[in-house]
N, C-alpha and C positions, 0 to 999 in steps of 0.2 A: 637666438643666436646666429642669425642671419648670416654674420660676418664670417662663421667659421668656413672654409674652407677644405674640402677631403684631400689630404697630398698621397695615399696608400692605393693600393691597388683595388677598384670596385667590384672587381667579380675573380671569381677563382679561375676560372679561364684566362684569366689576364696573369694568373702567376705562373700554371702549370697548364698542361694540357690535358686537359679532364677525361677526354676520349681515354688518352692510353691510360687510366684506370681502370677502364674496363675489364672485368675477369681479374682483376687484384683481389685479395683480401685486405681485410682490417687489417692485417699487423704489417701487410706486404705497403698498404698505403701509409699507415703511420710512419713508417719505416723513410719512406719516400719524403713525407713531410718534412718530418725531423732531421734527418740528413738533407735535406735541399735547404733548409733554415742557417743548420748548425755556420755554414760558411759564410754566410751574410753578416755583413758589419751595419750592428744598429736595426737590425731583425730579428724578431724570433718568433717560433711558432709553439702553438698549443694545439691538443687533441682535446675534446669534450667528448663523454657521451651524447649521441644525438638528441636525447630527449634534454640534455640540460642547453644544449644550443638552443634549443627549439624556445624551450621557459624564458633564458634570456632575454632572448630578442623579444618574446610578448611580451613581456616584463618592462623592458626599456619604450616598447613603443607608446607604452602609455604612461611613462613616467622617467621623463629624457634626461632628468637632469641630475646630478649628484655631483659630493666635493669627496676629493682624496688625498689624503696629508703625504707629504713624502717627508721622511725626518733624518736628519742630517746634525754629527755632535749632538749639542743640548737644544736643536729646536727643530722646526720643520715648516714649510711652507706648505700651501695649498694650491692643490686642481680643481676645476671642475670641468665635470667632465658634462658634454651634452652627446645624447644618440641621435643620429643623423637616418631615418630609415633608409634600406630596408636592413643595414647590417653594420653599421660605423659608429665607432665611440671614439669622440675628438675631445681632448683633454688641453686645457690651456691655464694659465697664472689665474687663481680666482681674482686677483689683484686687478689684471690687466682686464678680466671680463666686468670687472666693476667700474672700472673708469672709462671703457666704450667696448660694448660689447663687438661693435662691428669690426674693429680693429684688433680683438684678440684671437691671436695667433697660435694653432695647435703645437704642441710641446713632444707630445706623445697621441699615435690614433692605433686605434686595431678593430677589426673586422672578424666578424663569425660568419663563416660560409658555411650553410647547411646544406649544401647541394647533394650530400652524401648520406643523408639522415636515413631515407627510405632504403635505400641500400644497404648499408653497413652500418647502420646507426652511430653514425661519428658526426660529430661537427667539428671544421681545422679554423682555428683561429691564428689571425697572423697580425705581428705587432709591429709597428714601426717608431722607433724611437728619433723626432726628426730633429729636436733642437739639442746641440752638445752641450746644453747647461743641465741635460738629465743623463745619467748614467746609464750604461745599460741593464745592467742590474738594476737601477729605479725605475728604468720601465717596465722590464718583465715584471716587476715587484706589483708596479701599479694595475697593470694588466690582470696580473692572478688575485690580488684585492678585489678590483672593482667585479670581476667574474665573479667571486663570492658572493658579493653583497646584491647580487641578482638574483644568483643560483640558490642561497640557503635561505630557505623558507624565514629563517627569525632573523637572521642579516636584513633580510629583504623587507620585512615587516617593520622591526625596530628602527631600520636607519633609512631607507631606499625611500620606503613608502612616507615614513612622516616625514622627512624630507621635503618633499612633492607637494603632500595633501596636506600636515599640518605645519608648518615652518615654524610657527612659533612656538611648538612644544617641542622642536627639535632641540635635544641636549647636545651641541657642538664638544663642550669638552669631555662628554661621557664619552663621544665617540671619538676625540681625539686618542684619550688615554686608551681606549680599546683596541685602535688601530694602531699607536705604539707598540703594543704587546701583539700583537699580528705579524706587524715591522722588523719585529727582531726573533720571529719562528724561521 
């Protein structure tokens, strides 16, 4: 998806002065990160265990595409996720991508920052809900479910790996049904 351009911050230092985190505990950094994002419109923060952040990025580097439905009323629409190294996920309407990959515009982006893995065993995640057609809560849910798809071994093997490596065997109806259940949780 060469046409996707990233709209969010590219490094943790663009969000916060990382040198000010020196000497802070994991709990203090978590509080700073979450409080900072609480006041932001259409921006969300999340925290992962460091090993999970590393695992997700390693997997996404190898298997860069996946889909994520957004459910509304009695239907849904599908987003296509593309991972852009070193740490960014960009999501656009699947139909837009199918029509012209170079013109598909990101609706939601999120990034995993592993700067604090060694020192604090934590990864910081930032999600930007760019398009007003996506509700903030939907953007956060998409981020959470997509992170789980790459993090949870069973989901990764069953869904992401098969989608990328054996697309003919990928059961999209089964996946949509499973995601519909998770969306309601």
